[in-house]
C-alpha positions in Angstrom: 8.5 -5.6 -22.9 10.2 -4.1 -19.9 13.9 -5.3 -18.7 16.3 -4.6 -16.5 19.2 -5.5 -16.0 18.8 -6.5 -12.7 15.7 -6.4 -10.5 15.6 -6.5 -6.0 12.7 -7.4 -4.6 12.8 -5.7 -1.0 13.1 -2.3 0.1 13.8 -2.6 3.1 17.3 -1.2 4.5 19.2 -4.7 3.2 17.5 -3.9 0.0 17.9 -0.5 -0.3 21.6 -0.9 0.3 21.8 -2.8 -2.4 20.2 -1.3 -4.6 21.9 1.8 -3.9 25.5 0.1 -3.7 24.7 -1.1 -7.3 22.7 2.3 -8.9 26.4 3.5 -8.2 28.6 1.1 -10.2 26.1 0.5 -12.8 25.0 2.9 -15.3 22.1 3.8 -17.8 19.3 4.9 -16.3 16.9 2.1 -15.6 18.6 -0.5 -15.4 18.0 -1.6 -11.8 14.6 -1.9 -10.9 13.4 -1.9 -6.9 10.8 -3.4 -5.8 7.7 -3.2 -2.5 5.1 -4.3 -1.6 4.1 -1.8 1.0 3.7 1.4 -0.4 6.7 3.0 1.1 10.2 1.5 2.6 10.7 0.0 5.2 8.0 -0.5 7.1 8.9 -4.0 8.3 11.1 -5.4 9.9 14.1 -2.3 9.0 11.0 -0.2 11.0 10.4 -1.6 13.6 13.9 -2.6 15.7 15.8 -0.5 18.3 17.4 1.6 15.7 20.5 0.3 17.1 24.1 0.8 15.3 25.8 -2.7 16.9 29.8 -3.2 17.8 29.7 -6.3 17.5 29.6 -8.0 20.8 28.2 -11.2 20.3 28.0 -13.2 17.3 29.9 -16.5 17.0 33.6 -15.6 15.9 34.1 -16.2 11.7 29.8 -16.1 10.9 28.4 -13.6 8.8 26.9 -11.9 11.5 30.6 -11.4 13.4 31.5 -9.9 10.3 29.1 -7.7 8.6 28.7 -6.4 11.3 32.0 -4.7 12.3 32.6 -4.5 8.8 29.1 -2.3 8.5 29.8 -0.3 11.7 32.6 1.6 10.6 31.0 1.5 6.7 27.7 3.0 8.4 29.2 5.5 10.9 30.8 7.5 8.0 27.7 7.7 5.8 25.9 9.0 8.0 28.4 11.9 8.7 28.9 12.3 4.9 25.1 12.4 4.3 23.7 13.6 7.5 21.9 10.9 8.7 21.3 11.7 12.3 22.8 9.6 14.0 24.8 9.0 18.2 27.6 6.9 19.6 25.9 7.0 22.9 28.4 4.3 23.8 26.5 1.2 25.9 27.5 -0.4 29.1 26.2 -4.1 28.8 26.0 -4.6 33.0 25.7 -7.9 35.2 25.7 -8.8 38.6 28.0 -10.8 40.7 26.9 -13.8 40.0 27.2 -13.3 36.3 30.9 -12.6 35.9 31.6 -15.0 34.1 29.3 -14.6 31.3 30.1 -11.6 31.6 34.1 -12.4 30.8 33.3 -14.2 27.9 31.5 -11.6 26.0 34.6 -10.0 26.5 36.6 -12.6 25.8 34.0 -13.2 22.0 34.4 -9.5 21.4 38.1 -9.7 21.3 37.9 -12.8 19.1 35.1 -10.5 17.0 37.9 -7.9 16.8 36.4 -5.7 19.1 39.1 -5.0 21.0 37.9 -1.7 22.2 35.1 -2.6 25.2 36.6 -1.8 28.8 35.3 -3.4 32.4 34.2 -1.3 34.9 33.0 -2.2 38.4 30.4 -1.3 40.0 31.2 2.6 41.5 32.0 3.7 37.5 29.8 2.1 36.4 27.4 4.3 39.2 29.4 7.4 38.4 28.1 7.3 34.4 25.3 5.6 34.6 23.9 6.5 39.0 20.2 4.4 38.1 21.4 1.6 36.9 22.5 -1.4 39.4 25.1 -3.7 39.0 28.4 -5.2 40.2 29.9 -5.6 37.6 30.1 -4.2 33.0 31.7 -4.5 30.0 31.4 -0.1 28.2 31.1 -0.2 24.1 32.0 3.5 23.0 31.4 2.4 19.4 27.4 1.7 19.4 25.2 4.3 19.0 21.2 5.3 17.3 20.4 6.6 14.7 17.6 7.6 12.8 15.9 3.9 10.3 13.8 6.4 8.7 16.8 9.1 7.7 18.9 6.0 6.7 16.2 4.4 4.2 15.0 7.8 3.1 18.2 9.1 2.5 19.6 5.5 0.2 16.3 5.5 -1.4 17.2 9.6 -2.7 20.0 8.9 -3.6 19.3 5.4 -6.1 16.7 7.5 -7.6 19.0 9.9 -8.7 21.3 7.4 -9.8 18.3 5.8 -12.5 17.3 3.1 -9.9 13.5 2.7 -10.9 11.5 2.2 -7.5 8.2 0.6 -8.0 5.8 0.6 -4.5 3.0 -1.4 -4.3 4.5 -4.1 -6.3 4.8 -7.7 -5.5 6.5 -10.4 -7.5 4.3 -13.8 -8.2 6.6 -15.6 -10.6 9.8 -15.5 -11.8 10.8 -18.0 -14.5 14.3 -18.9 -15.2 15.7 -17.5 -19.1 18.6 -18.2 -21.1 20.4 -15.2 -20.1 18.1 -14.4 -16.9 14.1 -13.9 -15.6 11.0 -13.8 -17.0 9.3 -12.1 -13.1 5.4 -11.8 -12.8 4.2 -9.0 -10.1 0.8 -7.2 -9.3 1.5 -3.6 -8.8 -0.7 -0.8 -7.7 -2.6 0.1 -4.5 -4.9 -2.5 -3.4 -7.8 -2.2 -5.6 -6.4 -0.9 -8.6 -3.7 -4.5 -9.7 -1.7 -4.7 -12.8 -0.3 -7.8 -13.9 2.6 -6.3 -15.1 6.0 -8.9 -16.4 9.2 -7.7 -17.1 12.9 -9.9 -17.9 15.7 -8.7 -15.8 19.3 -10.3 -15.7 19.6 -10.3 -12.8 17.7 -10.8 -9.7 17.6 -10.5 -6.2 15.7 -11.9 -3.1 15.8 -9.3 0.1 12.6 -9.2 1.1 12.7 -10.2 5.0 9.7 -11.8 5.8 8.6 -12.5 3.1 12.4 -14.4 1.9 11.2 -17.9 1.4 7.6 -17.2 0.1 9.0 -15.6 -3.0 11.8 -18.2 -2.9 8.5 -20.4 -3.3 7.8 -18.9 -6.5 10.9 -19.8 -8.2 10.9 -22.0 -10.7 14.1 -24.1 -10.9 15.2 -24.1 -7.0 14.9 -26.8 -5.0 13.0 -25.7 -2.8 14.7 -27.6 -0.3 17.6 -25.6 -0.2 15.0 -23.4 1.4 16.1 -22.2 4.9 12.6 -23.1 7.3 11.5 -19.1 8.3 10.6 -18.6 12.2 8.6 -15.9 13.3 9.6 -13.8 16.1 7.4 -10.9 18.4 9.6 -7.7 20.0 7.8 -6.3 22.5 8.3 -2.9 23.3 7.4 -0.6 26.1 8.6 3.4 26.0 9.0 4.9 29.4 6.7 8.6 30.2 9.2 11.4 31.3 12.8 12.2 31.5 15.2 9.2 30.2 17.2 7.7 33.6 20.5 7.1 31.2 22.5 8.5 29.2 24.3 5.8 27.7 22.5 2.4 25.8 22.4 -0.2 28.6 21.8 -4.2 28.0 21.6 -7.1 30.3 24.0 -10.3 29.4 22.0 -11.7 26.2 20.6 -15.1 26.7 21.9 -17.4 26.6 19.7 -19.0 23.3 21.9 -16.5 21.7 17.2 -16.2 20.8 17.6 -12.7 21.9 19.9 -9.5 23.8 17.6 -9.3 26.2 14.6 -6.4 27.5 17.6 -3.9 27.5 16.8 0.2 27.1 18.3 2.3 24.6 17.7 5.6 23.4 15.7 7.2 20.2 17.8 10.6 18.6 14.7 12.9 20.0 16.3 11.1 23.8 12.5 8.5 24.9 13.4 5.8 26.2 11.9 2.9 24.9 12.7 -0.8 26.1 12.9 -4.0 24.6 13.0 -6.5 23.5 11.4 -9.9 24.1 11.6 -12.8 22.4 8.0 -14.5 21.6 7.7 -17.3 18.3 4.4 -16.5 16.8 2.8 -18.1 13.5 1.4 -14.7 12.4 2.3 -11.5 11.4 0.4 -9.4 14.4 2.2 -6.1 15.8 0.0 -5.5 18.8 1.4 -5.0 22.0 -0.5 -7.4 24.8 -0.3 -4.3 27.7 -0.3 -7.5 30.1 3.5 -8.1 29.5 4.2 -4.9 31.5 4.6 -7.3 35.1 6.7 -9.1 33.0 8.8 -6.3 31.4 9.5 -4.3 34.7 10.5 -7.4 36.9 13.2 -7.3 33.6 14.0 -4.4 33.6 13.8 -4.2 37.6 17.1 -5.6 37.6 19.3 -3.5 36.2 17.0 -0.3 37.1 15.1 -0.7 40.5 14.0 2.9 40.7 11.1 2.1 37.6 7.5 3.0 38.3 5.2 0.9 37.0 3.2 3.2 36.3 5.8 5.5 33.9 6.2 2.0 31.7 3.7 2.0 28.7 3.0 -0.5 25.5 5.1 1.1 22.5 5.5 -0.5 19.0 6.6 -4.2 17.7 8.4 -6.2 15.0 8.9 -9.2 13.7 12.3 -10.8 13.5 12.7 -13.4 9.9 14.8 -15.6 12.3 16.3 -18.7 10.9 17.0 -20.5 13.9 14.4 -23.0 15.8 12.7 -21.7 19.3 14.7 -25.1 20.9 17.2 -24.3 18.2 21.1 -23.4 18.3 22.6 -20.5 16.7 21.9 -19.4 13.4 24.0 -17.3 10.8 22.7 -15.1 7.9 21.9 -17.0 4.8 23.4 -15.2 1.2 23.8 -17.0 -1.1 24.0 -16.6 -5.1 22.3 -20.5 -6.4 25.0 -20.7 -9.4 25.3 -24.1 -8.3 21.4 -24.6 -9.1 21.5 -23.7 -12.1 20.5 -19.6 -11.5 23.5 -18.1 -12.3 22.6 -13.8 -11.3 19.5 -15.5 -8.6 20.9 -13.7 -4.7 19.1 -14.8 -2.5 19.2 -13.5 1.1 17.4 -15.0 4.6 17.3 -14.8 7.8 18.3 -11.0 7.3 17.6 -9.8 11.2 19.8 -8.4 13.5 22.4 -7.0 13.3 21.0 -6.0 9.9 20.6 -2.9 9.6 24.6 -2.3 11.4 25.3 -4.6 8.6 23.5 -2.8 5.8 25.8 -1.2 4.0 28.7 -4.1 4.1 25.1 -5.9 3.0 25.2 -4.4 -0.1 29.3 -5.2 -1.1 28.9 -8.5 -0.6 26.1 -8.9 -2.8 27.7 -7.2 -5.3 30.7 -9.1 -5.2 28.1 -12.3 -5.9 26.7 -10.9 -9.1 30.6 -9.3 -10.7 
C-alpha cells in the first residue's frame, strides 16, 4: 500500500498554497499527495470570484479573516513580485452618500483596528478628480487593494509544489477516511469519469481543504464527532461585465452590506482592463453557475447609485461563483474555521471550513497557519 506523509484534499487556491508551503519544509519525492476531484486545480470557488487582493477593511477585529487577510495581503504581493504572477496594486475607493457618512467613518475605524492605517478619507471633489464617472459625496481610498490573475497564481503554486516532489492526482475523490494508530487509511475514487477505480493509501497527516465539499468530506471521517462540523450554506454570487472601455482607473465599492453577507455590487477590473460588476448575494441549495439575465435590472439599480452614467445595454451576464458560507441567511458574522482535531482523538487531521472571501488574499497566510498546526 502506498504511504504518504501528508495528504491534502482539495486543490483550490488555499489547498495549493498549503501544499506548496509544506513541500518547502518536507524532503523526499512523493511525501505529499494533493487530491483534486476535478481535472485541474481551482475549478470552483477559487476561479469564480472578483480576483481582488483585499486590504482588510471589513472584518471584525480579532477575527481570523482580519488576521489572515492582513498577513496574506503582504505575502501575496511579495510572492507575485518574486515569481512573476500578474497583479496590480490599483487601489480602491469605497464610496458613500451624505447620509452614509457615519457608516463610512465606522468602516474607517474598523480598518484602523485591523491595522490598516493608510486609508484616506476624500471628499467629493477629490473623488471626482480621480474617478470622474463616479458619483458620491464621500469616499475612503485604500491604496493596498489590488487585483491578481488567480489562474496564474494557482498554476505557479502547483508548479512549485510539483517541482518539490508533490504528487498531484486530479480526478480523485475521497470516499472514506479511517483513523489508524499513526495516521489514516484513505479510500478514494480515482480516474476520469467512466474510468474510475478504487485507490487505498495511508498517510500520517490529512488536510481537509475541500472548499464547497469540506463538510461532505468531514462526513466520511470515521470517529469524527459530526456535531462539531459547522453547517454549510451555499451562497451564489453573479457577475455582469461592461462592454467597451473601462470608465474607472480603480476598484469602486459601495459600503458593505450591514449583515456582512457581502461587500455590495462593486466594480472590479481584470488584468486586461475589462470591468465586471458583482457579486450579488443569493443563498441557494444547489451548485448552479448559470447567471440569470433577469438580474440585469437589479444590477443596474445597484451600480447606478455610484455610476449613474451606466448604459444598461452595455451590461451583460458574465459568470457566477458559489461561496461556502458558515453564516446562515439571517445569521450573524461567521469566521473561518481552521482547526487540528487532536481533541477528537484524530491527531494529524486539520480541517478548514467556510474559506470564502478573503480566502484568496489570505491563502499564503492560511498555509503558514496550517503548517504550524501540523508541526
